[in-house]
FIKOLZA-1660 file (N, C-alpha, C; in steps of 0.1 Angstrom, whole numbers, plus 5000, padded with zeros to 4 digits):
% residues 115
   i   px   py   pz ch aa at
   1 2211 7148 5623  A  M  N
   1 2215 7148 5607  A  M CA
   1 2216 7156 5599  A  M  C
   2 2219 7161 5588  A  T  N
   2 2219 7172 5586  A  T CA
   2 2221 7165 5569  A  T  C
   3 2209 7168 5558  A  F  N
   3 2210 7161 5549  A  F CA
   3 2216 7171 5540  A  F  C
   4 2229 7169 5532  A  K  N
   4 2235 7178 5519  A  K CA
   4 2239 7171 5506  A  K  C
   5 2236 7178 5497  A  C  N
   5 2238 7175 5488  A  C CA
   5 2243 7188 5478  A  C  C
   6 2258 7189 5477  A  V  N
   6 2263 7202 5468  A  V CA
   6 2275 7197 5460  A  V  C
   7 2275 7207 5446  A  Y  N
   7 2282 7200 5437  A  Y CA
   7 2296 7203 5440  A  Y  C
   8 2302 7190 5440  A  S  N
   8 2317 7194 5448  A  S CA
   8 2326 7207 5442  A  S  C
   9 2324 7214 5431  A  S  N
   9 2332 7227 5425  A  S CA
   9 2327 7236 5435  A  S  C
  10 2320 7239 5445  A  R  N
  10 2312 7247 5450  A  R CA
  10 2320 7247 5465  A  R  C
  11 2325 7235 5466  A  I  N
  11 2336 7232 5480  A  I CA
  11 2346 7239 5478  A  I  C
  12 2353 7249 5483  A  K  N
  12 2367 7252 5481  A  K CA
  12 2379 7245 5484  A  K  C
  13 2383 7247 5479  A  P  N
  13 2394 7236 5480  A  P CA
  13 2408 7244 5491  A  P  C
  14 2417 7238 5495  A  E  N
  14 2424 7245 5504  A  E CA
  14 2437 7235 5504  A  E  C
  15 2451 7248 5498  A  D  N
  15 2463 7240 5495  A  D CA
  15 2468 7234 5509  A  D  C
  16 2477 7220 5510  A  V  N
  16 2478 7213 5516  A  V CA
  16 2494 7223 5517  A  V  C
  17 2498 7223 5532  A  E  N
  17 2507 7226 5535  A  E CA
  17 2519 7221 5545  A  E  C
  18 2514 7211 5545  A  E  N
  18 2519 7199 5554  A  E CA
  18 2534 7200 5550  A  E  C
  19 2545 7197 5560  A  S  N
  19 2558 7195 5555  A  S CA
  19 2558 7187 5546  A  S  C
  20 2569 7187 5532  A  G  N
  20 2570 7174 5530  A  G CA
  20 2556 7172 5511  A  G  C
  21 2548 7181 5513  A  A  N
  21 2539 7183 5505  A  A CA
  21 2540 7188 5492  A  A  C
  22 2536 7190 5476  A  S  N
  22 2544 7201 5468  A  S CA
  22 2525 7199 5460  A  S  C
  23 2521 7206 5458  A  G  N
  23 2516 7211 5443  A  G CA
  23 2500 7201 5446  A  G  C
  24 2499 7202 5463  A  L  N
  24 2482 7190 5467  A  L CA
  24 2476 7202 5473  A  L  C
  25 2461 7197 5467  A  R  N
  25 2451 7205 5472  A  R CA
  25 2439 7197 5475  A  R  C
  26 2430 7200 5491  A  V  N
  26 2418 7191 5495  A  V CA
  26 2405 7199 5491  A  V  C
  27 2398 7191 5491  A  R  N
  27 2380 7197 5489  A  R CA
  27 2375 7189 5507  A  R  C
  28 2374 7198 5514  A  W  N
  28 2363 7184 5523  A  W CA
  28 2355 7179 5518  A  W  C
  29 2348 7172 5512  A  L  N
  29 2332 7172 5506  A  L CA
  29 2326 7171 5521  A  L  C
  30 2327 7158 5527  A  I  N
  30 2320 7155 5540  A  I CA
  30 2327 7154 5550  A  I  C
  31 2321 7165 5565  A  K  N
  31 2328 7163 5575  A  K CA
  31 2320 7158 5586  A  K  C
  32 2324 7159 5598  A  Q  N
  32 2320 7164 5607  A  Q CA
  32 2305 7172 5612  A  Q  C
  33 2313 7178 5607  A  E  N
  33 2301 7193 5610  A  E CA
  33 2288 7190 5600  A  E  C
  34 2290 7185 5592  A  D  N
  34 2279 7180 5582  A  D CA
  34 2271 7170 5587  A  D  C
  35 2272 7166 5600  A  G  N
  35 2266 7154 5606  A  G CA
  35 2269 7142 5602  A  G  C
  36 2283 7141 5595  A  A  N
  36 2285 7127 5596  A  A CA
  36 2290 7121 5607  A  A  C
  37 2287 7111 5614  A  P  N
  37 2288 7108 5628  A  P CA
  37 2306 7100 5627  A  P  C
  38 2308 7094 5615  A  N  N
  38 2318 7085 5616  A  N CA
  38 2333 7087 5604  A  N  C
  39 2329 7091 5592  A  F  N
  39 2343 7092 5581  A  F CA
  39 2338 7106 5576  A  F  C
  40 2348 7108 5571  A  A  N
  40 2352 7123 5556  A  A CA
  40 2352 7120 5551  A  A  C
  41 2348 7125 5540  A  M  N
  41 2354 7122 5524  A  M CA
  41 2359 7131 5523  A  M  C
  42 2373 7134 5515  A  R  N
  42 2380 7143 5508  A  R CA
  42 2382 7140 5494  A  R  C
  43 2383 7146 5491  A  L  N
  43 2387 7149 5471  A  L CA
  43 2401 7158 5478  A  L  C
  44 2411 7151 5467  A  F  N
  44 2423 7153 5463  A  F CA
  44 2429 7159 5451  A  F  C
  45 2432 7167 5451  A  E  N
  45 2436 7172 5433  A  E CA
  45 2452 7173 5436  A  E  C
  46 2464 7164 5430  A  L  N
  46 2479 7165 5429  A  L CA
  46 2479 7168 5417  A  L  C
  47 2491 7183 5410  A  Q  N
  47 2493 7188 5401  A  Q CA
  47 2506 7177 5398  A  Q  C
  48 2507 7180 5385  A  P  N
  48 2514 7170 5380  A  P CA
  48 2530 7171 5386  A  P  C
  49 2539 7161 5388  A  K  N
  49 2554 7161 5394  A  K CA
  49 2552 7164 5410  A  K  C
  50 2533 7167 5419  A  G  N
  50 2535 7169 5427  A  G CA
  50 2528 7157 5436  A  G  C
  51 2533 7158 5452  A  H  N
  51 2535 7148 5460  A  H CA
  51 2529 7152 5470  A  H  C
  52 2517 7145 5477  A  S  N
  52 2520 7144 5497  A  S CA
  52 2531 7141 5504  A  S  C
  53 2532 7141 5515  A  P  N
  53 2544 7140 5522  A  P CA
  53 2542 7127 5525  A  P  C
  54 2556 7117 5525  A  L  N
  54 2558 7107 5529  A  L CA
  54 2553 7106 5551  A  L  C
  55 2543 7097 5553  A  H  N
  55 2539 7100 5568  A  H CA
  55 2532 7088 5570  A  H  C
  56 2530 7092 5581  A  S  N
  56 2517 7078 5588  A  S CA
  56 2511 7084 5595  A  S  C
  57 2498 7081 5601  A  H  N
  57 2488 7080 5608  A  H CA
  57 2483 7070 5619  A  H  C
  58 2475 7074 5627  A  D  N
  58 2467 7062 5636  A  D CA
  58 2452 7054 5628  A  D  C
  59 2447 7061 5616  A  W  N
  59 2441 7060 5608  A  W CA
  59 2443 7051 5594  A  W  C
  60 2431 7044 5593  A  E  N
  60 2434 7043 5577  A  E CA
  60 2428 7049 5568  A  E  C
  61 2432 7047 5557  A  H  N
  61 2428 7060 5542  A  H CA
  61 2415 7045 5535  A  H  C
  62 2406 7048 5525  A  E  N
  62 2400 7041 5517  A  E CA
  62 2400 7052 5504  A  E  C
  63 2410 7048 5492  A  V  N
  63 2412 7062 5481  A  V CA
  63 2403 7049 5470  A  V  C
  64 2401 7060 5460  A  Y  N
  64 2396 7060 5448  A  Y CA
  64 2400 7069 5439  A  Y  C
  65 2401 7064 5431  A  V  N
  65 2414 7073 5420  A  V CA
  65 2402 7078 5406  A  V  C
  66 2402 7091 5407  A  L  N
  66 2391 7096 5398  A  L CA
  66 2399 7098 5386  A  L  C
  67 2406 7101 5386  A  E  N
  67 2417 7106 5374  A  E CA
  67 2432 7109 5375  A  E  C
  68 2437 7106 5364  A  G  N
  68 2452 7104 5359  A  G CA
  68 2458 7093 5366  A  G  C
  69 2470 7091 5367  A  E  N
  69 2480 7081 5371  A  E CA
  69 2491 7086 5382  A  E  C
  70 2490 7077 5391  A  C  N
  70 2500 7079 5400  A  C CA
  70 2506 7068 5410  A  C  C
  71 2519 7072 5419  A  K  N
  71 2525 7059 5422  A  K CA
  71 2518 7062 5435  A  K  C
  72 2520 7048 5443  A  V  N
  72 2513 7053 5459  A  V CA
  72 2525 7039 5462  A  V  C
  73 2534 7049 5474  A  V  N
  73 2539 7043 5485  A  V CA
  73 2537 7038 5500  A  V  C
  74 2536 7025 5499  A  C  N
  74 2529 7019 5512  A  C CA
  74 2543 7011 5519  A  C  C
  75 2548 7012 5532  A  E  N
  75 2557 7006 5536  A  E CA
  75 2567 7001 5529  A  E  C
  76 2572 7011 5521  A  G  N
  76 2584 7003 5510  A  G CA
  76 2582 6999 5499  A  G  C
  77 2563 6996 5499  A  Q  N
  77 2562 6988 5485  A  Q CA
  77 2556 6999 5472  A  Q  C
  78 2561 7002 5462  A  E  N
  78 2555 7011 5454  A  E CA
  78 2542 7002 5445  A  E  C
  79 2535 7010 5438  A  V  N
  79 2526 7006 5429  A  V CA
  79 2521 7017 5424  A  V  C
  80 2520 7014 5408  A  K  N
  80 2512 7024 5401  A  K CA
  80 2501 7022 5401  A  K  C
  81 2488 7035 5399  A  A  N
  81 2473 7033 5398  A  A CA
  81 2469 7043 5392  A  A  C
  82 2457 7041 5384  A  N  N
  82 2451 7051 5374  A  N CA
  82 2439 7051 5378  A  N  C
  83 2431 7060 5368  A  A  N
  83 2412 7059 5371  A  A CA
  83 2407 7048 5374  A  A  C
  84 2399 7042 5385  A  G  N
  84 2395 7034 5388  A  G CA
  84 2400 7023 5394  A  G  C
  85 2415 7030 5402  A  Y  N
  85 2419 7019 5409  A  Y CA
  85 2411 7024 5425  A  Y  C
  86 2412 7013 5437  A  V  N
  86 2409 7014 5443  A  V CA
  86 2423 7012 5453  A  V  C
  87 2427 7020 5465  A  V  N
  87 2433 7017 5475  A  V CA
  87 2433 7018 5491  A  V  C
  88 2441 7007 5496  A  F  N
  88 2435 7008 5512  A  F CA
  88 2450 7010 5519  A  F  C
  89 2448 7019 5526  A  I  N
  89 2463 7025 5537  A  I CA
  89 2458 7020 5551  A  I  C
  90 2463 7011 5553  A  P  N
  90 2461 7004 5568  A  P CA
  90 2466 7015 5579  A  P  C
  91 2457 7016 5588  A  P  N
  91 2464 7027 5598  A  P CA
  91 2483 7024 5602  A  P  C
  92 2489 7036 5605  A  N  N
  92 2504 7033 5607  A  N CA
  92 2512 7028 5596  A  N  C
  93 2508 7031 5586  A  A  N
  93 2517 7025 5576  A  A CA
  93 2525 7038 5564  A  A  C
  94 2533 7035 5566  A  K  N
  94 2537 7050 5557  A  K CA
  94 2538 7052 5542  A  K  C
  95 2533 7060 5541  A  H  N
  95 2527 7067 5525  A  H CA
  95 2529 7075 5521  A  H  C
  96 2526 7078 5506  A  Q  N
  96 2527 7087 5500  A  Q CA
  96 2522 7083 5485  A  Q  C
  97 2515 7090 5479  A  F  N
  97 2506 7098 5463  A  F CA
  97 2517 7106 5457  A  F  C
  98 2521 7102 5445  A  A  N
  98 2529 7113 5437  A  A CA
  98 2522 7110 5424  A  A  C
  99 2518 7122 5416  A  N  N
  99 2511 7123 5402  A  N CA
  99 2526 7120 5389  A  N  C
 100 2521 7109 5387  A  M  N
 100 2531 7101 5375  A  M CA
 100 2525 7108 5364  A  M  C
 101 2518 7115 5362  A  G  N
 101 2509 7121 5349  A  G CA
 101 2512 7134 5344  A  G  C
 102 2509 7137 5331  A  K  N
 102 2508 7151 5325  A  K CA
 102 2498 7161 5326  A  K  C
 103 2487 7155 5337  A  S  N
 103 2478 7162 5339  A  S CA
 103 2470 7161 5356  A  S  C
 104 2464 7171 5361  A  T  N
 104 2458 7167 5374  A  T CA
 104 2456 7151 5376  A  T  C
 105 2461 7143 5388  A  L  N
 105 2453 7135 5396  A  L CA
 105 2446 7140 5407  A  L  C
 106 2431 7130 5406  A  K  N
 106 2422 7134 5417  A  K CA
 106 2419 7122 5420  A  K  C
 107 2417 7123 5433  A  F  N
 107 2415 7110 5442  A  F CA
 107 2404 7113 5454  A  F  C
 108 2391 7103 5459  A  L  N
 108 2383 7108 5467  A  L CA
 108 2392 7098 5485  A  L  C
 109 2393 7100 5492  A  C  N
 109 2398 7097 5500  A  C CA
 109 2386 7094 5514  A  C  C
 110 2386 7086 5521  A  L  N
 110 2381 7086 5527  A  L CA
 110 2386 7082 5538  A  L  C
 111 2381 7084 5555  A  I  N
 111 2389 7086 5565  A  I CA
 111 2375 7082 5579  A  I  C
 112 2385 7077 5591  A  P  N
 112 2371 7078 5600  A  P CA
 112 2380 7093 5606  A  P  C
 113 2371 7098 5613  A  H  N
 113 2372 7111 5624  A  H CA
 113 2380 7107 5635  A  H  C
 114 2393 7112 5636  A  H  N
 114 2401 7109 5646  A  H CA
 114 2395 7115 5660  A  H  C
 115 2397 7104 5672  A  K  N
 115 2395 7113 5682  A  K CA
 115 2403 7121 5691  A  K  C
% end
């Protein structure tokens, strides 16, 4: 395993170009290539009025909202969340994050490595 300690702003953000995404960027903070055998940690930055695609997949998400306010849709339910909220998205649940504020929404998202 490799020790890693890097200021997050030094990790290059990537535009999320998945169909249905708008105004969404991701920084892969910790990934398998860094020596993490089980989970990846990502920092998402979502512009005002932006959203992730409405989608589902086989793995869970653990999310921590750092800044801003959002609407989280999961299996037809809608909730509002802002800084300090945690969100669990179960595997195979159809979900989406949408920025409801006037500033950039930032949230950490941890996922298991998919095989």
